[in-house]
N, C-alpha and C positions, 0 to 999 in steps of 0.2 A: 932336730926331732929327737924325742925321748920315748923309749919303748919300755913299759912296765907290764909285767906278767903277774897276774893274781891267780893263785891256785889253791886247791885243796879246801874248797868252800862252796858256797851258794852265791851266785853272782846274778843279780837281778837286772838284765838288759832290757832293751826295748823289744827284743825278740823272744824273751823268755828267760828261764833260770838255767844257767849253766854252771860247771864246776872249775872252769879254767878260762881265762881270757888274756889276751895280749892287747894292751892299748897303746896306740901311737899317738903321741901328744905333740901339738904344734901351736906355739902361740896362745897357750892357754885353753886350747880346745882339743877335742878328740879328733884327730885327724883320720884314724882308721881303727878297727878292732878286729881281731881274728882269734880263732880257737888255738892256733899253734904259731910256730916261728920263734926266733930268737928275741931276746930282750936284754936291756941294759940292766934291769933290775928285776928281782922276783920277790914277791911278797906273799908269804904262806899265810892263809886265812885260818889255818888251824881249825877247820870244821865250822867256820864262823859265816859271816854274810858280808857281801858288798852291795851296797844300795845306792841309787842316786842320791845326791845331797838333799837334805830335808829343806823344804821351803815353808816358812810359817808366815801367815799373813796377819797375825795378831799378836804383837810383842810389846807389852806396856813397858817392860823394863829387864833388867838382868845386871849381875855383878855389883848389887848395891846402888844401881842408877835407875831412877824412874824417869821416863821420857818427858812428862809434865814438868818435872822439876829441873831438867837440864836439856832443854830443846836446843842443843848446840851441836856442831859437828862433832865434837869431842864426846859428848854424851851419846850420840848415835854410834860411834865407833866402839865405845865401852859396851854397850849393850850387845853389839854384834859380837865382840870378842867373847862375852860371857857365855854365849850359846854355841860357839864353836865347838867345845868339848862334848857337845850332846848331838853333833852331826848336823846342825843348821848351817847351811851354805848360802841361803838367801832368805831375807825377811823383810817385813814391813814394821819399822818402828811404829808404835801405836799411841796416839795421843787420846787419853780419856777427856770427856767433856770439859772444855776450858773456855776462856775468853778469846774473842777474835784475835787480839794481838798475840797471844800465845800460839793459836792456829798458825798464824802468819810465820812466827818464829820457827815452828816446827816444820812447816813446808820448806822454808828457806835452809833450815839445817840439814834436811836430807838432801836437797839439791847440792849444797856444799860438800857433803860427805860423799856424794856419787862423784861429782867433779874431782875431789881429792883421791878418787880410786879406793875408797874404804872397802874392804871385802865384805861380801855378804849383804850389801845394802842395795835394794832394787826398787824401792818406793816408800810410800808413807800410808798409814791408815789413820785416818781422822774419824774417831768413834765418838760421835756427838759434836756439839750438844744440842743437835735437833732431834731431841728424843721425847718420849712420853713419860711424864712424871709418874704415871701409874705403874710403869715397868722400869723404874730408874735403876734398880739394883744398888750398887755402890756408888753410882755417879752422884755427884753434887748437883741437885736440881736447880740450885741458885744460879748455876750457869746455862741453864737451858734456855734456848731462844728459837725463834723460826728463821727459816732460810729468808734472807733479804737481798737486795741488789748488790750491797757490798760483799756479803760472804759468798754469793753466787760467783761474783768476779774474782774474788780470791781464790776460790776452789777450782776455776775453770782456766786459770792461767797456765800456760805451757810449763811443764815441769820436766826434770831430768829423768825422773822414774815414774812408776805407776802411782796413781792416787787413788786410794780406797776410801769411800765415805759410808759411815753407818749413819743411818736416820730412821725415824718412824715415818713410814710411808703415809700414815693417816694424817701427818701434820705437814705434809709437802704436797703442793699441786702437782698432778702428773706432768703437767707442762715443765716445771722445774726439774724433775726427774729426767724427762726427756732431754732437756737442755744440758744437764750434767752428763748424761750418758753420750751424748753427741760430741761433747767436748773431750771425751775420753776417760771421764771419771768412772770408777767401778763402784756403782752405788749398790749398797746392800741394805736390807731391812734389819733392824735389831732394836731392843729396848722399845718395843712397840705393842700397842693394844689393838691394832688394826683388825678389821673383819676380814673374813675370807675375800669378800668382794673387792674390798679396798686394796687388799693384798695382790689380788689378781690384776686389778687395774694398774697397779704400779709396776709389775712384771711386764705387762704390755706396753707401759711407757719407757722401759729400759733397765728396770731394776735387775741387777745381774746376780745376786746372791744374798744370802742371810747369814748374819753373825751369830755365832754360837746357837745353832738350831736347838729348840726346845727352851733355852734359858732366856729369861726376860722377854717373853713374847706370848701373846694370847694362844691358850691351848686348844687342842682339839676337843670339841664337844659334839654330841651327835646331831644337834640342830644348829650349831654355831661353829664350823670347822676352824674358824680363827687363822692365825697366821701358820701355826703348826699344820693344819689341815691344808692350807694352800701349798705349803712347802712340800708336803708328802703327795699331794696331788700333781703338782707340777713336775715336768720331766726335763726342764731346760736350765734352771738356775743352779748355782752351786750353793753349798751350805757347809758351814764349819762345825766341828764337833770337838768339844773339850773333853778328852777321855782320860780324866784323871781319878776316876773312881768316886768323886763327889758330884760333879755337875749333872752326870747322867748315869742312869741305871743301864746296865748292858742290854736288857731287852729292848729299851727304845733305840738303841743304836742299831740293833739287828733289825727292828721294824723299819727304820729309816733305809737300810740297805735293801731291804726287800720291796719297798714302796717305789723307790726311784732308782735311776741308774747310779750305780756305785762310783761312776767316774765323775759324778756331780757332787761327791761328798769329799771333804778334805779335813785333815787333822790340823787343829790349831792349839797353842798353848794357852793364850791369854796370860802369858807369863809376866810376873811382877818382879821387883829388884832382888827378891830372896833367891832366884835361879842363879846357881853358880857362886852363891855367897853363904858364908858360915852363919852370919847373923840373920835369923829368920823373923826379924821385925822390921817394919818400915812404917812411914806416915804417909797416907794418901789424902791430899787436900784437907789436912787438919784431923783426919782420922787415923788412930792407932790400929794398925793391922798387924796380926801375928799369924804364924803358921802352926796349925794344930793338927797333928797327925796327917801331914802333908797338905793341909788345905789351908788356903789364906782367908781369914775371917776378921770382921771388926768386932768390937765390944759385944754387940748383941747377936753375933753370929752369922751375919749376912756374908754371904760369899763375896770375896774381893779379888777377882781374878784367881790366878793359880800359882802354885810353886812348880808347875809341870814343865818338862823339857820335852823336845820332839822325839828323842830315843824313848823316853819312858811312855810317851803316848802310843808309839808303834808296839812297844812290848805289851802295854795294856790291851791294846786291840787284840792282839794275838792271844793273850792270857785270858781275857774276861769275855770275848765275843766269839771266839773260835775262828777269827778271821785268818786266811792264809797270809803268811809273811810278806809275800810278794805283792798282795793285794794291800795290806798295811803299808807297804813301801810306797805303792803308788799313790795312796791317799795322804802321804806325807811329802810327795815330790811331784809325781807326774799331773795329779789332778789340780793341786794349787798352781802349778805352772799354767795349766790351760786356763784356769780363772783369770790368771794375770795376764793372759795373752802373751805369755813367754814360752810356750811349748815348742817354739822353733829353735830355742837355744838353751832351755833348762828342762829339768825334770826327768831325764832319762839318760841312760848310758848308751849312746849311739854316735856314729860318726857325724860331725859336724856340730855336736853340742859343746856347750861350755864344760871344761873338765871339772866338774864339781861331783864328789862322791863321798861316801861314808863307809868305813869298814867297822864291823861289829862282831862281837863273840856270838856263839850259838844262842846265848840267852840275851841278846840284843843290848849289850854294854858296848859303847863306842871304844874302838881301839884306835882310830885314826880318821881325820877329817881333811878333805882337800877342796881348795876353792881355786878355780882356774889352774888347775894342775900343780898347785903349791900345796904342800901339807901344813895346814895351820894349827893341827892339834895332833899329837901322839899320845895314846893312852899309856897308862902305867904297865 
């Protein structure tokens, strides 16, 4: 066993924020934690923070790699490595709408990566192509299709990690949503023009959450509440928030936090290959994308994912919405772990949990990332 003491900072544990803690590690997990006692090593947080490792359910790419272009175990590993310097210790590589053959390759690639023990990979997110063309965003609508027997079979096969699927609820039969959910697929609504009634019916059928709340979905109107109205009214599902300063105004984030349980909201990056990369240009399904003032856009100004990392998302939550740092930390770790049904092993600093955590300065810049008790990134 290995004992590490963290001191002189603010440490977000499952039981609250403390200023000193000793973790006993065993086999990649936290065997015990205490306020005092001897340690093999001491880490001075220098007035900064220690938080549970960040969990990102929407990662299109990183380090120059786009998952659609490289749906291989090697591509998956490269994306995971690119996000480690920003505190991400678990993620779902995310495939933007593509052909069934590419979906199959993406699912198999993530299975292979998990089998190989690739750090930080806990599943896969298939975002489309079962989406509504009227809310397509940057997605290539020529790839759009309806769920059929073959794709249902592909998506409901047993997999090594979690499978998250984003679809437009109005274009799927509730029986299909129910069958997917019963097979363990985490079905979410996104890129959708559904009515309030269609959305609530999908929730009743097993819809578990919503992909990037507010963006690419029917808005709240006083006589037609739409998807946004359904999400704000519902108290059971989870919803992702892209807090990059471009996708959402701080006021609508605060409204969501007041309207529904905060533990049903989670930070996501919607990250593109530019994260962790000096070159801030890439091509998405034939479209040239550039980063302008920190925002990914195509030639006509359409948002194309983000150049956001999880540490910056936490920092933005605190700075722009007034959210307490420990709440922002939970939105980046504890709450997505619950959405993924992984909260019995990830998302908090507590005995029995996987030893994933991140240390940060007082200004929320990452100084170290640990996965399974092994340090995978050390800040400068």
